[in-house]
N, C-alpha and C positions, 0 to 999 in steps of 0.2 A: 504494500500500500504506500502510495506516494505521500509526501509531507502535506501537499495541498489537500488531498483527500482526508487525511487525518484532521487537519485544521477545520475543514468543512464539517466533519462529523462532530468535533468538539463544539463548534459554534452552534450547530443544530441542537445538540444536547443542552447547551447552556440556554438557548432560547426556549426549549421545552421546559427546563427547570424554572425559568422566569414565568412562563405561562401557567404551569401547574406545579407549584412548589412541593406538593405532597407526592411522595413516591415510595415504592416498595422494591426491595432487591430480593430476588428469589432464584433458586437453583432449579432449573428445569431439565438438567442433563439426564439422560437415560430414558426420556420419553420417546417412543417411536413416532414416526411421521403422522400416523393416524391420531394419536393422543395429543401431539403438538398442535395439529390442525384443530382439534376439538377445543383445546385450551385457548387458542387464538380466537376462535369463533365465540367462545364463552366470554372472553375479555371484550370483544367487540360489542356483544349484546349488552354487557354491563357498563359500557362506555369507559373501558379501561384501555389505555394504549400500552401494548406490550412491545418492548424493544430488546433485542439481544445485542449486547454491545461488549466491546473489549474493555476490560477493567481499567487499563491505563488511560484510555480515552475518557471513560466515565470519571475517573479520578481527576483528570485535568479539567473537565467541565465543572465538577463539584468545587474544585479549588477556586474557580472564578466567583463563586458565591461568597467566599471569604467568611464563612460561618464556622465558629468553633464547634457547634453541635454537629454539623455535617461531618467534621473531621473524625468523629467517633465511628463513622461507618468505614473509614479507610482500611482498617485491619481485616474487614470481611470481604474486601474486594480481591478475592482469590478464587480461582476455579471459574467454572461457567457461571455467568450472571445474566439474569434477565431483569429489566427494569419495567415496573408497572407504574405508569403515570395516571393520576386520577383526580377528579373533581370531588367525588364522594369519598371521604376519608376512610371509611371502614369497608368499602366495597371490595378492594383487593384482598383484605384479610379474610373476609367471608368466602371469597372465591378460592383462595389458597387452602382454607380449611376444608371446604366441601370437595373440591377437586382432588386435594391430597388424600382424603379418606378413600375415595374411589380408586385412584390411580397411583398413589404413593408419592407423587410429585405434583406440583412444585413444593419446595421446602423453603420456608421463609429464612432469609439470611439476615435481613434487617429492614428498617423503614425509617423514613423521615416524614413525620406527620405532625401538623400543627406546631411547627418549629421545635420539635423534640425528636431525638434519635432513639430508635428502639433497635437493639442488637440481639440477635439470636432467635431461634425457633420458639423458645419458651415465652416470648413476648406476643405470640399470636393471639391468645385469648384476650389480652389487654387491648390489642388493636381491634379485635372484633367488637369489644364493648364500647369503643369510642362512638359517640353519637354524631351523626351527620348534622349539617346545618338545619335541614328540614325537620329532623327528629327533635332537635332542640327547640325550634320554633313551635312545634306541636306541643311539647311539654310546657312551654311558657304559656301558650294559649289555654291549655287545660288548667294550669294553676290560676290563671286570671278568671276563668269561668267558674271555678269551684265555689267561691263565696256566693255568687249570684244564684247558682243552682241550689245551694243550701237554703237560701231565703225563700226561693220559689217553692221548693218542696215542703218547707215548713208551713208556708201559707196554704198550699194545696192540701196538705194532710189534715189540717184542722177543719176542713169542710166549709170554709168560707165564713163561718160564724165569727171568727176572730177578725176577719177583714171588715165585716160590717160593724163590729164593736170599735175597731180602730178608727174607721171613718166617722162614726158617730161621736167618739171622744174628741177627735180633731175638729169636727164642726162645732161642737159645744164650746170649745176653747176660744173660738173667734168671737 
């Protein structure tokens, strides 16, 4: 590979890291062509960009970020590495867990999610548990609606008798 090609790949990876800063590193070696195609198809369906890249080129692209947390991933950049870029932070973790149960690979090597580095396969459950932006918004809306629901259910359960009493008391105070 010529130096110009390497520079172009590093620039492309750096641009992808700017666009989608959350990424996972996985080992997909040992998968046959059929399983690799299935993995790629599954990644595409879940809006995960899967890229197989040389470790040295990925390391140089990561160095452009100048982030101390990313540097924790440098020791795991050995052997075959596939990079999964994503917008939904826990989607690749779920995919690695489900696909890995059925086919034995991919194996999580590490991840950089929400400005934190996770190193090792033992971090997979923690990454699956991270909530996506949409899940967090749903939780907040549920928390905001809970007090209103409690008031409405309390008023409805008393059969309306209390409502009439409250209205009567309020009208007498005027």
